[in-house]
Z-matrix of the N, CA and C atoms (Angstrom, degrees):
N
C 1 1.420
C 2 1.546 1 110.81
N 3 1.230 2 129.51 1 123.51
C 4 1.400 3 133.00 2 176.12
C 5 1.454 4 107.39 3 -68.71
N 6 1.399 5 116.58 4 165.12
C 7 1.356 6 120.24 5 177.47
C 8 1.515 7 114.12 6 -70.55
N 9 1.396 8 112.17 7 -31.44
C 10 1.499 9 117.92 8 170.14
C 11 1.528 10 113.65 9 -59.75
N 12 1.341 11 116.15 10 -48.76
C 13 1.372 12 121.44 11 176.61
C 14 1.401 13 120.64 12 -55.44
N 15 1.390 14 111.15 13 -36.88
C 16 1.418 15 123.01 14 -179.99
C 17 1.528 16 104.52 15 -73.18
N 18 1.269 17 121.56 16 -43.03
C 19 1.537 18 121.67 17 -175.98
C 20 1.610 19 104.01 18 -68.44
N 21 1.303 20 123.29 19 -36.35
C 22 1.415 21 123.08 20 -178.65
C 23 1.525 22 106.21 21 -71.74
N 24 1.278 23 123.22 22 -36.57
C 25 1.400 24 123.45 23 -177.47
C 26 1.581 25 107.36 24 -69.70
N 27 1.389 26 114.23 25 -32.40
C 28 1.466 27 117.53 26 178.84
C 29 1.501 28 108.77 27 -68.30
N 30 1.269 29 122.44 28 -39.61
C 31 1.440 30 132.35 29 -175.91
C 32 1.607 31 103.29 30 -64.39
N 33 1.283 32 113.63 31 -48.70
C 34 1.520 33 113.92 32 179.52
C 35 1.473 34 115.16 33 -58.76
N 36 1.368 35 117.20 34 -44.77
C 37 1.385 36 120.56 35 171.69
C 38 1.468 37 117.56 36 -53.83
N 39 1.310 38 111.47 37 -44.31
C 40 1.472 39 117.49 38 176.39
C 41 1.493 40 113.23 39 -60.77
N 42 1.427 41 115.46 40 -47.37
C 43 1.298 42 120.18 41 177.64
C 44 1.582 43 114.67 42 -59.06
N 45 1.250 44 109.60 43 -42.41
C 46 1.667 45 113.07 44 -178.67
C 47 1.520 46 108.53 45 -68.63
N 48 1.341 47 118.95 46 -38.43
C 49 1.540 48 122.11 47 175.37
C 50 1.537 49 110.49 48 -60.43
N 51 1.410 50 112.28 49 -45.96
C 52 1.486 51 112.69 50 -178.89
C 53 1.438 52 115.79 51 -68.28
N 54 1.400 53 116.78 52 -36.30
C 55 1.493 54 125.07 53 175.45
C 56 1.545 55 110.32 54 -63.51
N 57 1.266 56 119.13 55 -39.11
C 58 1.486 57 119.84 56 175.60
C 59 1.359 58 113.23 57 -66.14
N 60 1.379 59 114.28 58 -43.03
C 61 1.533 60 115.49 59 -175.72
C 62 1.595 61 112.78 60 -75.01
N 63 1.341 62 118.37 61 -22.49
C 64 1.484 63 122.46 62 168.14
C 65 1.540 64 107.98 63 -68.79
N 66 1.325 65 118.52 64 -51.47
C 67 1.398 66 126.30 65 -177.66
C 68 1.554 67 107.24 66 -49.16
N 69 1.355 68 113.71 67 -50.18
C 70 1.486 69 125.15 68 -166.33
C 71 1.648 70 106.62 69 -75.99
N 72 1.367 71 114.71 70 -21.66
C 73 1.506 72 109.39 71 179.08
C 74 1.498 73 113.06 72 -84.84
N 75 1.332 74 110.10 73 152.97
C 76 1.412 75 120.08 74 -177.76
C 77 1.617 76 104.21 75 -55.58
N 78 1.292 77 123.90 76 143.35
C 79 1.549 78 127.86 77 178.68
C 80 1.361 79 106.85 78 -46.15
N 81 1.471 80 125.59 79 -52.55
C 82 1.379 81 128.07 80 -169.09
C 83 1.466 82 113.58 81 -77.24
N 84 1.345 83 116.19 82 -1.43
C 85 1.542 84 117.32 83 177.48
C 86 1.570 85 113.09 84 -118.02
N 87 1.391 86 115.52 85 4.60
C 88 1.463 87 120.36 86 177.94
C 89 1.641 88 114.18 87 -58.88
N 90 1.358 89 114.03 88 -46.93
C 91 1.425 90 117.01 89 175.39
C 92 1.648 91 115.54 90 -60.57
N 93 1.189 92 111.78 91 -36.82
C 94 1.447 93 117.78 92 178.70
C 95 1.584 94 110.56 93 -72.98
N 96 1.375 95 117.53 94 -32.40
C 97 1.382 96 118.85 95 170.60
C 98 1.541 97 114.00 96 -66.67
N 99 1.372 98 119.29 97 -42.58
C 100 1.368 99 119.64 98 173.61
C 101 1.497 100 116.22 99 -65.50
N 102 1.370 101 120.31 100 -33.15
C 103 1.383 102 122.01 101 172.24
C 104 1.444 103 115.32 102 -64.56
N 105 1.424 104 117.78 103 -37.45
C 106 1.513 105 121.90 104 176.88
C 107 1.448 106 112.70 105 -64.49
N 108 1.490 107 112.24 106 -42.62
C 109 1.461 108 117.25 107 176.17
C 110 1.449 109 114.41 108 -57.91
N 111 1.497 110 113.04 109 -44.71
C 112 1.488 111 111.96 110 179.99
C 113 1.559 112 112.60 111 -65.51
N 114 1.272 113 118.53 112 -38.11
C 115 1.445 114 122.29 113 -175.70
C 116 1.611 115 108.68 114 -68.60
N 117 1.322 116 120.30 115 -37.91
C 118 1.457 117 123.75 116 176.98
C 119 1.509 118 107.79 117 -65.53
N 120 1.321 119 117.10 118 -41.26
C 121 1.410 120 118.79 119 -175.69
C 122 1.529 121 110.60 120 -71.65
N 123 1.354 122 117.54 121 -36.57
C 124 1.548 123 126.33 122 174.43
C 125 1.426 124 108.79 123 -58.80
N 126 1.311 125 118.71 124 -44.32
C 127 1.462 126 127.63 125 -179.43
C 128 1.516 127 105.51 126 -57.57
N 129 1.355 128 121.63 127 -50.13
C 130 1.545 129 127.72 128 -177.36
C 131 1.409 130 106.23 129 -66.26
N 132 1.411 131 127.00 130 -33.70
C 133 1.425 132 118.95 131 -169.69
C 134 1.444 133 106.51 132 -87.72
N 135 1.337 134 125.88 133 -30.24
C 136 1.447 135 129.02 134 174.52
C 137 1.463 136 110.13 135 61.39
N 138 1.234 137 117.13 136 38.68
C 139 1.515 138 121.26 137 175.43
C 140 1.538 139 104.69 138 -143.49
N 141 1.328 140 116.70 139 89.14
C 142 1.468 141 122.56 140 178.73
C 143 1.543 142 113.82 141 -46.08
N 144 1.313 143 121.96 142 -48.71
C 145 1.424 144 123.49 143 -172.24
C 146 1.479 145 108.38 144 -72.01
N 147 1.248 146 118.03 145 -32.13
C 148 1.563 147 117.47 146 175.68
C 149 1.420 148 114.93 147 -70.01
N 150 1.461 149 114.36 148 -35.90
C 151 1.507 150 114.13 149 171.31
C 152 1.534 151 108.90 150 -64.99
N 153 1.184 152 120.35 151 -49.35
C 154 1.502 153 123.26 152 178.80
C 155 1.561 154 113.25 153 -48.51
N 156 1.218 155 109.49 154 -49.17
C 157 1.539 156 118.22 155 178.20
C 158 1.585 157 110.73 156 -61.52
N 159 1.333 158 113.66 157 -40.35
C 160 1.435 159 119.21 158 179.00
C 161 1.558 160 114.26 159 -66.12
N 162 1.331 161 117.09 160 -41.48
C 163 1.443 162 126.39 161 -179.91
C 164 1.560 163 103.79 162 -66.93
N 165 1.381 164 119.98 163 -39.53
C 166 1.476 165 117.71 164 178.15
C 167 1.494 166 110.56 165 -64.24
N 168 1.351 167 116.32 166 -38.68
C 169 1.563 168 117.91 167 177.47
C 170 1.381 169 112.54 168 -59.21
N 171 1.463 170 115.44 169 -48.44
C 172 1.461 171 121.30 170 -179.37
C 173 1.600 172 110.97 171 -61.19
N 174 1.262 173 118.27 172 -45.35
C 175 1.536 174 121.73 173 177.40
C 176 1.522 175 107.84 174 -59.44
N 177 1.222 176 117.07 175 -44.69
C 178 1.469 177 117.45 176 -174.91
C 179 1.427 178 108.84 177 -70.83
N 180 1.300 179 126.43 178 -41.74
C 181 1.496 180 126.33 179 179.65
C 182 1.547 181 107.96 180 -65.98
N 183 1.262 182 116.55 181 -37.50
C 184 1.450 183 119.09 182 177.91
C 185 1.500 184 114.47 183 -67.00
N 186 1.321 185 115.07 184 -33.46
C 187 1.492 186 121.21 185 171.88
C 188 1.505 187 115.22 186 -64.74
N 189 1.308 188 108.37 187 -44.10
C 190 1.605 189 119.35 188 177.85
C 191 1.342 190 108.96 189 -63.15
N 192 1.401 191 126.42 190 -47.86
C 193 1.416 192 130.79 191 172.83
C 194 1.513 193 113.30 192 -50.03
N 195 1.368 194 118.13 193 -45.75
C 196 1.369 195 126.59 194 -177.69
C 197 1.568 196 108.77 195 -61.47
N 198 1.356 197 111.46 196 -52.18
C 199 1.409 198 121.22 197 -175.26
C 200 1.630 199 108.35 198 -60.63
N 201 1.308 200 121.81 199 -44.32
C 202 1.394 201 133.45 200 -178.47
C 203 1.578 202 105.53 201 -58.85
N 204 1.264 203 117.61 202 -43.23
C 205 1.366 204 122.45 203 -168.78
C 206 1.642 205 109.62 204 -78.15
N 207 1.351 206 117.27 205 -17.18
C 208 1.419 207 120.82 206 -176.88
C 209 1.480 208 103.23 207 -100.15
């Protein structure tokens, strides 16, 4: 397995774990769960500007996906 394949497999595992956690959370607590995950990851990264940039990328890609769906 190449490094890229390993990285993709890791992302797939993260996606699956996050999706299961979201599904298991009460509907009115899902946003709180995502906020807590983001804050815990930000604490691990320890680079506030990097975290802010990544949040912007995620928000932008979400908006693009919504626009393309309509």
